[in-house]
C-alpha atoms as an extended CHARMM CRD file, in Angstrom:
* protein
*
       273  EXT
         1         1  MET       CA            -47.6290000000       56.8730000000      190.2740000000  PROA      1               0.0000000000
         2         2  LYS       CA            -48.5460000000       53.7350000000      188.3760000000  PROA      2               0.0000000000
         3         3  ASN       CA            -51.7030000000       52.0310000000      189.5500000000  PROA      3               0.0000000000
         4         4  LYS       CA            -51.9080000000       48.2500000000      189.8090000000  PROA      4               0.0000000000
         5         5  ILE       CA            -55.5210000000       48.3390000000      188.6150000000  PROA      5               0.0000000000
         6         6  LYS       CA            -55.1430000000       48.0830000000      184.8080000000  PROA      6               0.0000000000
         7         7  SER       CA            -58.6010000000       49.4050000000      183.8840000000  PROA      7               0.0000000000
         8         8  LEU       CA            -60.8860000000       51.7230000000      185.7810000000  PROA      8               0.0000000000
         9         9  PRO       CA            -63.3990000000       49.7100000000      187.8520000000  PROA      9               0.0000000000
        10        10  THR       CA            -67.1210000000       50.3920000000      187.5870000000  PROA      10              0.0000000000
        11        11  ALA       CA            -70.1800000000       50.0300000000      189.8120000000  PROA      11              0.0000000000
        12        12  LYS       CA            -70.3910000000       46.3960000000      188.7220000000  PROA      12              0.0000000000
        13        13  ASP       CA            -67.0970000000       45.7000000000      190.5150000000  PROA      13              0.0000000000
        14        14  ILE       CA            -68.3140000000       46.9780000000      193.8860000000  PROA      14              0.0000000000
        15        15  LEU       CA            -72.0280000000       46.1610000000      193.6700000000  PROA      15              0.0000000000
        16        16  LYS       CA            -73.5940000000       44.9550000000      196.9060000000  PROA      16              0.0000000000
        17        17  ILE       CA            -76.7820000000       42.9270000000      196.5600000000  PROA      17              0.0000000000
        18        18  LYS       CA            -77.0450000000       41.2050000000      199.9430000000  PROA      18              0.0000000000
        19        19  ARG       CA            -77.9180000000       42.8740000000      203.2560000000  PROA      19              0.0000000000
        20        20  VAL       CA            -79.2830000000       45.9580000000      201.5300000000  PROA      20              0.0000000000
        21        21  TRP       CA            -82.0000000000       47.7880000000      203.4710000000  PROA      21              0.0000000000
        22        22  TYR       CA            -85.1740000000       48.5580000000      201.5080000000  PROA      22              0.0000000000
        23        23  VAL       CA            -88.2490000000       50.4750000000      202.6800000000  PROA      23              0.0000000000
        24        24  SER       CA            -91.5330000000       51.6470000000      201.1900000000  PROA      24              0.0000000000
        25        25  GLU       CA            -92.4720000000       55.2880000000      200.6630000000  PROA      25              0.0000000000
        26        26  ASP       CA            -95.4170000000       54.6980000000      203.0170000000  PROA      26              0.0000000000
        27        27  ASP       CA            -93.1720000000       53.6010000000      205.8830000000  PROA      27              0.0000000000
        28        28  THR       CA            -92.2310000000       56.1020000000      208.5530000000  PROA      28              0.0000000000
        29        29  LEU       CA            -88.8500000000       57.7210000000      208.9650000000  PROA      29              0.0000000000
        30        30  ALA       CA            -88.4860000000       55.9390000000      212.3120000000  PROA      30              0.0000000000
        31        31  SER       CA            -88.4820000000       52.5590000000      210.5590000000  PROA      31              0.0000000000
        32        32  ALA       CA            -85.5980000000       53.6850000000      208.3560000000  PROA      32              0.0000000000
        33        33  GLU       CA            -83.6200000000       55.3480000000      211.1440000000  PROA      33              0.0000000000
        34        34  SER       CA            -83.4240000000       52.1040000000      213.1010000000  PROA      34              0.0000000000
        35        35  LYS       CA            -81.0930000000       50.8130000000      210.3840000000  PROA      35              0.0000000000
        36        36  PHE       CA            -78.5960000000       53.6920000000      210.4440000000  PROA      36              0.0000000000
        37        37  SER       CA            -75.2240000000       53.4480000000      212.1690000000  PROA      37              0.0000000000
        38        38  SER       CA            -73.7150000000       56.7390000000      210.9150000000  PROA      38              0.0000000000
        39        39  SER       CA            -74.8090000000       60.0380000000      209.3930000000  PROA      39              0.0000000000
        40        40  HSD       CA            -73.4800000000       58.8210000000      205.9980000000  PROA      40              0.0000000000
        41        41  ASP       CA            -75.7560000000       55.7470000000      205.8470000000  PROA      41              0.0000000000
        42        42  SER       CA            -78.8780000000       55.4030000000      203.7420000000  PROA      42              0.0000000000
        43        43  VAL       CA            -81.7580000000       53.0530000000      203.0710000000  PROA      43              0.0000000000
        44        44  VAL       CA            -83.1990000000       52.5100000000      199.6100000000  PROA      44              0.0000000000
        45        45  VAL       CA            -86.8190000000       53.3620000000      198.8590000000  PROA      45              0.0000000000
        46        46  VAL       CA            -88.4950000000       51.2240000000      196.1830000000  PROA      46              0.0000000000
        47        47  ASP       CA            -92.0410000000       50.6020000000      194.9510000000  PROA      47              0.0000000000
        48        48  SER       CA            -93.8280000000       47.2550000000      194.8440000000  PROA      48              0.0000000000
        49        49  GLU       CA            -91.9920000000       46.3260000000      191.6290000000  PROA      49              0.0000000000
        50        50  HSD       CA            -88.5980000000       47.2280000000      193.1020000000  PROA      50              0.0000000000
        51        51  LYS       CA            -88.2730000000       50.3960000000      191.0380000000  PROA      51              0.0000000000
        52        52  LEU       CA            -86.0720000000       53.0000000000      192.6990000000  PROA      52              0.0000000000
        53        53  LEU       CA            -87.9460000000       55.9540000000      194.2000000000  PROA      53              0.0000000000
        54        54  GLY       CA            -85.0650000000       57.4850000000      196.1390000000  PROA      54              0.0000000000
        55        55  ILE       CA            -83.1370000000       57.0670000000      199.3750000000  PROA      55              0.0000000000
        56        56  VAL       CA            -83.4020000000       58.2470000000      202.9600000000  PROA      56              0.0000000000
        57        57  SER       CA            -80.3340000000       59.3600000000      204.8970000000  PROA      57              0.0000000000
        58        58  PRO       CA            -79.9450000000       60.9970000000      208.3150000000  PROA      58              0.0000000000
        59        59  TYR       CA            -77.7530000000       63.6490000000      206.7040000000  PROA      59              0.0000000000
        60        60  TYR       CA            -80.8140000000       64.9930000000      204.8630000000  PROA      60              0.0000000000
        61        61  THR       CA            -83.5770000000       64.1210000000      207.3220000000  PROA      61              0.0000000000
        62        62  ALA       CA            -81.9750000000       65.0720000000      210.6310000000  PROA      62              0.0000000000
        63        63  ILE       CA            -78.9780000000       67.2920000000      209.8880000000  PROA      63              0.0000000000
        64        64  LYS       CA            -79.7780000000       69.4790000000      206.8700000000  PROA      64              0.0000000000
        65        65  ARG       CA            -83.4840000000       69.2930000000      207.6970000000  PROA      65              0.0000000000
        66        66  HSD       CA            -85.3270000000       68.2390000000      210.8240000000  PROA      66              0.0000000000
        67        67  TYR       CA            -88.1020000000       65.7770000000      210.0320000000  PROA      67              0.0000000000
        68        68  PRO       CA            -89.9580000000       64.1470000000      212.9600000000  PROA      68              0.0000000000
        69        69  PRO       CA            -89.5550000000       60.3410000000      213.2010000000  PROA      69              0.0000000000
        70        70  ALA       CA            -93.2500000000       59.8840000000      212.3980000000  PROA      70              0.0000000000
        71        71  THR       CA            -92.8560000000       61.5370000000      208.9800000000  PROA      71              0.0000000000
        72        72  LYS       CA            -93.8310000000       59.3920000000      205.9950000000  PROA      72              0.0000000000
        73        73  ILE       CA            -90.7960000000       58.5410000000      203.8910000000  PROA      73              0.0000000000
        74        74  LYS       CA            -92.4890000000       59.8760000000      200.7500000000  PROA      74              0.0000000000
        75        75  ARG       CA            -92.1620000000       63.3630000000      202.2860000000  PROA      75              0.0000000000
        76        76  CYS       CA            -88.4120000000       63.2160000000      202.9030000000  PROA      76              0.0000000000
        77        77  LEU       CA            -87.0170000000       61.3070000000      199.9360000000  PROA      77              0.0000000000
        78        78  PHE       CA            -83.6310000000       62.2530000000      198.5110000000  PROA      78              0.0000000000
        79        79  HSD       CA            -83.1280000000       61.6170000000      194.8010000000  PROA      79              0.0000000000
        80        80  SER       CA            -79.6480000000       60.2080000000      194.4950000000  PROA      80              0.0000000000
        81        81  PRO       CA            -77.3680000000       60.5230000000      191.4470000000  PROA      81              0.0000000000
        82        82  LYS       CA            -78.0180000000       58.0590000000      188.6350000000  PROA      82              0.0000000000
        83        83  ILE       CA            -75.5740000000       55.1680000000      188.9430000000  PROA      83              0.0000000000
        84        84  GLN       CA            -75.6210000000       52.2080000000      186.5780000000  PROA      84              0.0000000000
        85        85  LEU       CA            -73.4140000000       49.1520000000      186.3240000000  PROA      85              0.0000000000
        86        86  ASP       CA            -71.0120000000       50.8520000000      183.8910000000  PROA      86              0.0000000000
        87        87  THR       CA            -70.5900000000       54.0410000000      185.9680000000  PROA      87              0.0000000000
        88        88  PRO       CA            -66.8190000000       54.4230000000      186.6160000000  PROA      88              0.0000000000
        89        89  ILE       CA            -65.4570000000       54.3480000000      190.1360000000  PROA      89              0.0000000000
        90        90  ASP       CA            -64.0660000000       57.8920000000      190.0230000000  PROA      90              0.0000000000
        91        91  LYS       CA            -67.5140000000       59.2970000000      189.2740000000  PROA      91              0.0000000000
        92        92  ILE       CA            -69.0290000000       57.1790000000      192.0400000000  PROA      92              0.0000000000
        93        93  ALA       CA            -66.4240000000       58.5160000000      194.4830000000  PROA      93              0.0000000000
        94        94  HSD       CA            -67.4020000000       62.0620000000      193.4860000000  PROA      94              0.0000000000
        95        95  TYR       CA            -71.0510000000       61.1930000000      194.1730000000  PROA      95              0.0000000000
        96        96  PHE       CA            -70.1420000000       59.9090000000      197.6480000000  PROA      96              0.0000000000
        97        97  LEU       CA            -68.4090000000       63.2020000000      198.4050000000  PROA      97              0.0000000000
        98        98  GLU       CA            -71.0400000000       65.4770000000      196.8420000000  PROA      98              0.0000000000
        99        99  THR       CA            -74.0180000000       63.8470000000      198.5600000000  PROA      99              0.0000000000
       100       100  LYS       CA            -72.1750000000       63.0110000000      201.8240000000  PROA      100             0.0000000000
       101       101  ILE       CA            -73.8460000000       59.5970000000      201.5710000000  PROA      101             0.0000000000
       102       102  HSD       CA            -71.6780000000       56.4950000000      201.4250000000  PROA      102             0.0000000000
       103       103  ASP       CA            -74.3300000000       53.9830000000      200.2770000000  PROA      103             0.0000000000
       104       104  LEU       CA            -75.8750000000       54.8040000000      196.8870000000  PROA      104             0.0000000000
       105       105  PRO       CA            -78.2830000000       52.7160000000      194.7790000000  PROA      105             0.0000000000
       106       106  VAL       CA            -77.5130000000       51.2530000000      191.3620000000  PROA      106             0.0000000000
       107       107  ILE       CA            -80.2410000000       50.9300000000      188.7280000000  PROA      107             0.0000000000
       108       108  ASP       CA            -80.7190000000       49.3100000000      185.3310000000  PROA      108             0.0000000000
       109       109  GLU       CA            -82.0570000000       51.0130000000      182.2040000000  PROA      109             0.0000000000
       110       110  ALA       CA            -85.6390000000       50.5760000000      183.4250000000  PROA      110             0.0000000000
       111       111  GLY       CA            -84.9010000000       52.2180000000      186.7750000000  PROA      111             0.0000000000
       112       112  MET       CA            -85.0860000000       48.9720000000      188.7470000000  PROA      112             0.0000000000
       113       113  CYS       CA            -82.7940000000       48.8350000000      191.7700000000  PROA      113             0.0000000000
       114       114  LEU       CA            -80.0210000000       46.2680000000      191.4140000000  PROA      114             0.0000000000
       115       115  GLY       CA            -78.3100000000       46.9000000000      194.7460000000  PROA      115             0.0000000000
       116       116  ILE       CA            -75.9750000000       49.5460000000      196.1440000000  PROA      116             0.0000000000
       117       117  VAL       CA            -72.3900000000       50.7120000000      195.8990000000  PROA      117             0.0000000000
       118       118  THR       CA            -70.6350000000       51.6250000000      199.1270000000  PROA      118             0.0000000000
       119       119  ALA       CA            -67.6560000000       53.7630000000      200.0300000000  PROA      119             0.0000000000
       120       120  ARG       CA            -66.2850000000       50.8200000000      201.9900000000  PROA      120             0.0000000000
       121       121  ARG       CA            -66.1910000000       48.6630000000      198.8710000000  PROA      121             0.0000000000
       122       122  ALA       CA            -64.5810000000       51.4970000000      196.9380000000  PROA      122             0.0000000000
       123       123  LEU       CA            -61.8420000000       51.6720000000      199.5790000000  PROA      123             0.0000000000
       124       124  MET       CA            -61.2120000000       47.9550000000      199.1370000000  PROA      124             0.0000000000
       125       125  LEU       CA            -60.1620000000       48.7470000000      195.5680000000  PROA      125             0.0000000000
       126       126  LEU       CA            -57.7280000000       51.3270000000      196.8810000000  PROA      126             0.0000000000
       127       127  LYS       CA            -55.9430000000       48.5090000000      198.7050000000  PROA      127             0.0000000000
       128       128  LYS       CA            -55.0850000000       47.0270000000      195.2950000000  PROA      128             0.0000000000
       129       129  THR       CA            -53.0290000000       50.0530000000      194.2870000000  PROA      129             0.0000000000
       130       130  GLU       CA            -49.5400000000       51.2710000000      195.1020000000  PROA      130             0.0000000000
       131       131  LEU       CA            -51.1200000000       54.1910000000      196.9610000000  PROA      131             0.0000000000
       132       132  VAL       CA            -51.1710000000       51.9950000000      200.0760000000  PROA      132             0.0000000000
       133       133  ASN       CA            -47.4170000000       52.5290000000      200.4510000000  PROA      133             0.0000000000
       134       134  ILE       CA            -47.6770000000       56.3200000000      200.7220000000  PROA      134             0.0000000000
       135       135  PRO       CA            -47.0330000000       57.7400000000      204.2270000000  PROA      135             0.0000000000
       136       136  VAL       CA            -50.2030000000       59.0740000000      205.8280000000  PROA      136             0.0000000000
       137       137  ARG       CA            -48.4720000000       62.3980000000      206.5540000000  PROA      137             0.0000000000
       138       138  GLU       CA            -48.6900000000       63.1740000000      202.8160000000  PROA      138             0.0000000000
       139       139  MET       CA            -52.4830000000       63.1950000000      203.1630000000  PROA      139             0.0000000000
       140       140  LEU       CA            -52.2590000000       65.6300000000      206.0570000000  PROA      140             0.0000000000
       141       141  VAL       CA            -50.5540000000       68.3160000000      203.9360000000  PROA      141             0.0000000000
       142       142  ASP       CA            -53.8700000000       69.3400000000      202.3620000000  PROA      142             0.0000000000
       143       143  LYS       CA            -55.9700000000       69.0220000000      205.5190000000  PROA      143             0.0000000000
       144       144  ASP       CA            -56.9390000000       71.8530000000      207.8370000000  PROA      144             0.0000000000
       145       145  TYR       CA            -55.7450000000       71.9240000000      211.4190000000  PROA      145             0.0000000000
       146       146  LEU       CA            -57.3870000000       69.4130000000      213.7010000000  PROA      146             0.0000000000
       147       147  MET       CA            -60.5830000000       70.6480000000      215.3370000000  PROA      147             0.0000000000
       148       148  THR       CA            -60.8840000000       69.5410000000      218.9520000000  PROA      148             0.0000000000
       149       149  ILE       CA            -63.2000000000       70.1320000000      221.8690000000  PROA      149             0.0000000000
       150       150  ASN       CA            -62.5370000000       69.8600000000      225.5880000000  PROA      150             0.0000000000
       151       151  ILE       CA            -64.0200000000       66.9040000000      227.4150000000  PROA      151             0.0000000000
       152       152  ASN       CA            -65.6870000000       69.2350000000      229.9450000000  PROA      152             0.0000000000
       153       153  SER       CA            -67.3090000000       71.4560000000      227.3050000000  PROA      153             0.0000000000
       154       154  LYS       CA            -71.0590000000       71.8520000000      227.3830000000  PROA      154             0.0000000000
       155       155  LEU       CA            -73.0250000000       69.9920000000      224.7510000000  PROA      155             0.0000000000
       156       156  ASP       CA            -74.3500000000       73.2050000000      223.2270000000  PROA      156             0.0000000000
       157       157  GLU       CA            -70.7840000000       74.1850000000      222.2680000000  PROA      157             0.0000000000
       158       158  ALA       CA            -70.3980000000       70.9750000000      220.2640000000  PROA      158             0.0000000000
       159       159  ILE       CA            -73.7730000000       71.4570000000      218.5830000000  PROA      159             0.0000000000
       160       160  ARG       CA            -72.9050000000       75.0320000000      217.6290000000  PROA      160             0.0000000000
       161       161  PHE       CA            -69.6060000000       73.7770000000      216.2230000000  PROA      161             0.0000000000
       162       162  PHE       CA            -71.2980000000       71.1430000000      214.0550000000  PROA      162             0.0000000000
       163       163  ILE       CA            -73.7560000000       73.7180000000      212.7380000000  PROA      163             0.0000000000
       164       164  ARG       CA            -71.0400000000       76.2790000000      211.9920000000  PROA      164             0.0000000000
       165       165  THR       CA            -68.4210000000       74.0260000000      210.3720000000  PROA      165             0.0000000000
       166       166  LYS       CA            -70.5950000000       71.3520000000      208.7230000000  PROA      166             0.0000000000
       167       167  LEU       CA            -68.1310000000       68.7740000000      210.0600000000  PROA      167             0.0000000000
       168       168  SER       CA            -69.4920000000       65.5220000000      211.4420000000  PROA      168             0.0000000000
       169       169  LYS       CA            -66.7960000000       64.5670000000      213.9900000000  PROA      169             0.0000000000
       170       170  LEU       CA            -64.8060000000       66.2060000000      216.7620000000  PROA      170             0.0000000000
       171       171  VAL       CA            -61.7560000000       64.8410000000      218.5680000000  PROA      171             0.0000000000
       172       172  VAL       CA            -62.1880000000       65.2320000000      222.3320000000  PROA      172             0.0000000000
       173       173  VAL       CA            -59.1640000000       66.2470000000      224.4270000000  PROA      173             0.0000000000
       174       174  ASN       CA            -58.4120000000       67.2760000000      228.0070000000  PROA      174             0.0000000000
       175       175  GLU       CA            -56.7090000000       70.4460000000      229.2560000000  PROA      175             0.0000000000
       176       176  HSD       CA            -53.3000000000       69.0030000000      228.2880000000  PROA      176             0.0000000000
       177       177  ASN       CA            -54.4410000000       68.2900000000      224.7160000000  PROA      177             0.0000000000
       178       178  ASN       CA            -54.3300000000       64.5530000000      225.4190000000  PROA      178             0.0000000000
       179       179  ILE       CA            -56.8550000000       62.4980000000      223.5080000000  PROA      179             0.0000000000
       180       180  GLN       CA            -59.9640000000       61.4040000000      225.4290000000  PROA      180             0.0000000000
       181       181  GLY       CA            -62.2860000000       60.2040000000      222.6930000000  PROA      181             0.0000000000
       182       182  MET       CA            -64.4080000000       61.3420000000      219.7690000000  PROA      182             0.0000000000
       183       183  LEU       CA            -67.8240000000       62.9400000000      219.3970000000  PROA      183             0.0000000000
       184       184  SER       CA            -69.7970000000       62.5740000000      216.1760000000  PROA      184             0.0000000000
       185       185  ILE       CA            -72.9430000000       64.3340000000      215.1200000000  PROA      185             0.0000000000
       186       186  PHE       CA            -74.5810000000       60.9220000000      214.8500000000  PROA      186             0.0000000000
       187       187  ASP       CA            -73.9510000000       60.3260000000      218.5690000000  PROA      187             0.0000000000
       188       188  ILE       CA            -76.1300000000       63.3160000000      219.4490000000  PROA      188             0.0000000000
       189       189  LEU       CA            -78.5750000000       63.1110000000      216.5450000000  PROA      189             0.0000000000
       190       190  PRO       CA            -81.7680000000       62.9390000000      218.6520000000  PROA      190             0.0000000000
       191       191  ILE       CA            -80.6660000000       66.1440000000      220.4000000000  PROA      191             0.0000000000
       192       192  TYR       CA            -79.3220000000       67.8480000000      217.2820000000  PROA      192             0.0000000000
       193       193  ARG       CA            -82.6610000000       67.5050000000      215.4820000000  PROA      193             0.0000000000
       194       194  GLU       CA            -84.5600000000       69.2300000000      218.3160000000  PROA      194             0.0000000000
       195       195  PRO       CA            -86.4400000000       72.3000000000      217.0130000000  PROA      195             0.0000000000
       196       196  ARG       CA            -84.2370000000       75.3810000000      217.3220000000  PROA      196             0.0000000000
       197       197  VAL       CA            -85.5710000000       78.8440000000      218.0880000000  PROA      197             0.0000000000
       198       198  LYS       CA            -83.1710000000       81.6220000000      217.1450000000  PROA      198             0.0000000000
       199       199  GLU       CA            -80.0120000000       81.8670000000      219.2370000000  PROA      199             0.0000000000
       200       200  ASN       CA            -81.2520000000       81.1880000000      222.7340000000  PROA      200             0.0000000000
       201       201  VAL       CA            -82.5300000000       77.6980000000      221.9570000000  PROA      201             0.0000000000
       202       202  PHE       CA            -79.6070000000       76.1030000000      223.7960000000  PROA      202             0.0000000000
       203       203  ASP       CA            -80.6800000000       77.6760000000      227.0710000000  PROA      203             0.0000000000
       204       204  ARG       CA            -84.2450000000       76.3960000000      227.0530000000  PROA      204             0.0000000000
       205       205  LYS       CA            -85.6100000000       75.3470000000      230.4200000000  PROA      205             0.0000000000
       206       206  GLY       CA            -88.7190000000       73.6490000000      231.6840000000  PROA      206             0.0000000000
       207       207  ASP       CA            -90.2100000000       71.0150000000      229.3710000000  PROA      207             0.0000000000
       208       208  GLY       CA            -87.5450000000       71.5480000000      226.6920000000  PROA      208             0.0000000000
       209       209  TYR       CA            -84.0870000000       70.0330000000      226.5670000000  PROA      209             0.0000000000
       210       210  SER       CA            -81.4620000000       71.9160000000      228.5440000000  PROA      210             0.0000000000
       211       211  TYR       CA            -78.2510000000       71.5220000000      226.5220000000  PROA      211             0.0000000000
       212       212  ASN       CA            -76.2110000000       73.4310000000      229.0830000000  PROA      212             0.0000000000
       213       213  SER       CA            -76.8290000000       70.7590000000      231.7120000000  PROA      213             0.0000000000
       214       214  HSD       CA            -74.9590000000       68.1050000000      229.7180000000  PROA      214             0.0000000000
       215       215  ARG       CA            -71.2820000000       67.7020000000      228.8670000000  PROA      215             0.0000000000
       216       216  VAL       CA            -69.4640000000       66.3220000000      225.8440000000  PROA      216             0.0000000000
       217       217  GLN       CA            -68.0590000000       63.4530000000      227.9120000000  PROA      217             0.0000000000
       218       218  GLU       CA            -71.5660000000       62.0340000000      228.3760000000  PROA      218             0.0000000000
       219       219  TYR       CA            -71.9830000000       61.3800000000      224.6350000000  PROA      219             0.0000000000
       220       220  MET       CA            -68.4930000000       60.8390000000      223.2490000000  PROA      220             0.0000000000
       221       221  ILE       CA            -66.9820000000       57.4950000000      222.2560000000  PROA      221             0.0000000000
       222       222  ARG       CA            -63.9490000000       56.7070000000      224.3900000000  PROA      222             0.0000000000
       223       223  ASN       CA            -62.5010000000       53.7580000000      222.4970000000  PROA      223             0.0000000000
       224       224  VAL       CA            -61.1520000000       55.3290000000      219.3210000000  PROA      224             0.0000000000
       225       225  VAL       CA            -58.8270000000       53.8180000000      216.7140000000  PROA      225             0.0000000000
       226       226  THR       CA            -55.4910000000       55.5580000000      216.2140000000  PROA      226             0.0000000000
       227       227  VAL       CA            -52.4330000000       55.2420000000      213.9690000000  PROA      227             0.0000000000
       228       228  GLU       CA            -48.9560000000       56.7070000000      214.2880000000  PROA      228             0.0000000000
       229       229  GLU       CA            -47.7740000000       59.6190000000      212.1630000000  PROA      229             0.0000000000
       230       230  ASN       CA            -45.3690000000       57.3440000000      210.2650000000  PROA      230             0.0000000000
       231       231  ALA       CA            -48.1690000000       54.9470000000      209.2880000000  PROA      231             0.0000000000
       232       232  THR       CA            -49.0300000000       54.3410000000      205.6220000000  PROA      232             0.0000000000
       233       233  ILE       CA            -52.2840000000       54.7470000000      203.7160000000  PROA      233             0.0000000000
       234       234  GLY       CA            -52.4680000000       50.9600000000      203.8050000000  PROA      234             0.0000000000
       235       235  ASP       CA            -52.3780000000       51.0030000000      207.6090000000  PROA      235             0.0000000000
       236       236  VAL       CA            -55.2650000000       53.4660000000      207.6880000000  PROA      236             0.0000000000
       237       237  LEU       CA            -57.2710000000       51.3990000000      205.2020000000  PROA      237             0.0000000000
       238       238  ASP       CA            -56.7000000000       48.2400000000      207.2470000000  PROA      238             0.0000000000
       239       239  ALA       CA            -57.9420000000       50.0000000000      210.3820000000  PROA      239             0.0000000000
       240       240  LEU       CA            -61.0660000000       51.3870000000      208.6910000000  PROA      240             0.0000000000
       241       241  LEU       CA            -62.0060000000       48.1700000000      206.9330000000  PROA      241             0.0000000000
       242       242  ASP       CA            -61.1310000000       45.7240000000      209.7110000000  PROA      242             0.0000000000
       243       243  LYS       CA            -62.8870000000       47.7260000000      212.4320000000  PROA      243             0.0000000000
       244       244  GLN       CA            -65.7370000000       48.8120000000      210.1070000000  PROA      244             0.0000000000
       245       245  ILE       CA            -65.3950000000       52.4340000000      211.1570000000  PROA      245             0.0000000000
       246       246  GLY       CA            -65.4080000000       55.7430000000      209.2940000000  PROA      246             0.0000000000
       247       247  SER       CA            -62.2960000000       57.4710000000      210.6460000000  PROA      247             0.0000000000
       248       248  VAL       CA            -58.9970000000       57.0410000000      212.4570000000  PROA      248             0.0000000000
       249       249  ILE       CA            -57.0050000000       59.5410000000      214.4920000000  PROA      249             0.0000000000
       250       250  VAL       CA            -53.3840000000       60.1690000000      213.5410000000  PROA      250             0.0000000000
       251       251  MET       CA            -51.2840000000       60.6470000000      216.6700000000  PROA      251             0.0000000000
       252       252  LYS       CA            -48.3880000000       63.0660000000      217.1710000000  PROA      252             0.0000000000
       253       253  ASN       CA            -47.2410000000       60.8810000000      220.0510000000  PROA      253             0.0000000000
       254       254  LYS       CA            -48.8860000000       58.4040000000      222.4070000000  PROA      254             0.0000000000
       255       255  LEU       CA            -51.1160000000       61.0710000000      223.9640000000  PROA      255             0.0000000000
       256       256  GLU       CA            -51.5630000000       63.9860000000      221.5440000000  PROA      256             0.0000000000
       257       257  PRO       CA            -53.7250000000       63.7910000000      218.4080000000  PROA      257             0.0000000000
       258       258  LEU       CA            -52.2980000000       65.2950000000      215.2280000000  PROA      258             0.0000000000
       259       259  ASN       CA            -55.2500000000       65.0180000000      212.8350000000  PROA      259             0.0000000000
       260       260  ILE       CA            -58.0760000000       62.7880000000      211.7140000000  PROA      260             0.0000000000
       261       261  ILE       CA            -58.4110000000       60.7600000000      208.5070000000  PROA      261             0.0000000000
       262       262  THR       CA            -61.9380000000       59.9520000000      207.3830000000  PROA      262             0.0000000000
       263       263  THR       CA            -63.4500000000       57.8410000000      204.6320000000  PROA      263             0.0000000000
       264       264  SER       CA            -64.1340000000       61.0590000000      202.7080000000  PROA      264             0.0000000000
       265       265  ASP       CA            -60.4560000000       62.0510000000      202.9680000000  PROA      265             0.0000000000
       266       266  LEU       CA            -59.4380000000       58.7220000000      201.4590000000  PROA      266             0.0000000000
       267       267  LEU       CA            -61.9690000000       59.0560000000      198.6500000000  PROA      267             0.0000000000
       268       268  ARG       CA            -60.5780000000       62.5000000000      197.7740000000  PROA      268             0.0000000000
       269       269  PHE       CA            -57.0540000000       61.0990000000      197.8650000000  PROA      269             0.0000000000
       270       270  PHE       CA            -58.1300000000       58.2220000000      195.6200000000  PROA      270             0.0000000000
       271       271  ILE       CA            -59.6100000000       60.6190000000      193.0500000000  PROA      271             0.0000000000
       272       272  LYS       CA            -56.6120000000       62.9690000000      193.1630000000  PROA      272             0.0000000000
       273       273  ASN       CA            -54.1310000000       60.1700000000      192.5340000000  PROA      273             0.0000000000
């Protein structure tokens, strides 16, 4: 399929220089976490001369590892891939997928931070291609079956699922498989990062957190964005960008969910095509 973009865009075309969060390596993790709105977010760590030291993301500080909020940022830095102004968009998209971080810093030859590139800005470029006319069902061919969880399930079941599958979102349904909402790992991050002791951690009593006393419905988001099965990639992009969200649910009918399309799915589709 012929692309309307005549030459491959680079980091320069999607560089964001305003409203970029910067922190010092001597700040605490808590100061960085106050700026996150999803598990794919990051804040940029620079020195006094604005030289890049690394980034901090909840994916690496609270999901892959479990650092306490009082931890100094210098102890939990993640060294992101090297992106410069001439780095092509396809390589940047790969970096988003490999790191699971959707905000990555851009540096000059001296290592000074110029700003960030974001998955959201990369998706804006996708809107300029003929790919927007492709039916969304063509994206679903390569996706696994939709993973759902019952609204009355105990919270420990959701946490075990996130640990086992490495997925970050679950569609919540009732006993009739009708959509009720969505639960993301970010929604339960303070609980997820609790120290775990072997297999019986979820049944802790006393001063610890009792996961079995809470249900999925207490933490899920009820107002989710959906599209119909006959929607186009353009429809999905419009929903993600207009609502500033990371995923939409594709519906089989008005009540039953068929699958979920995430920002990562769109990035993979962008690279493939």
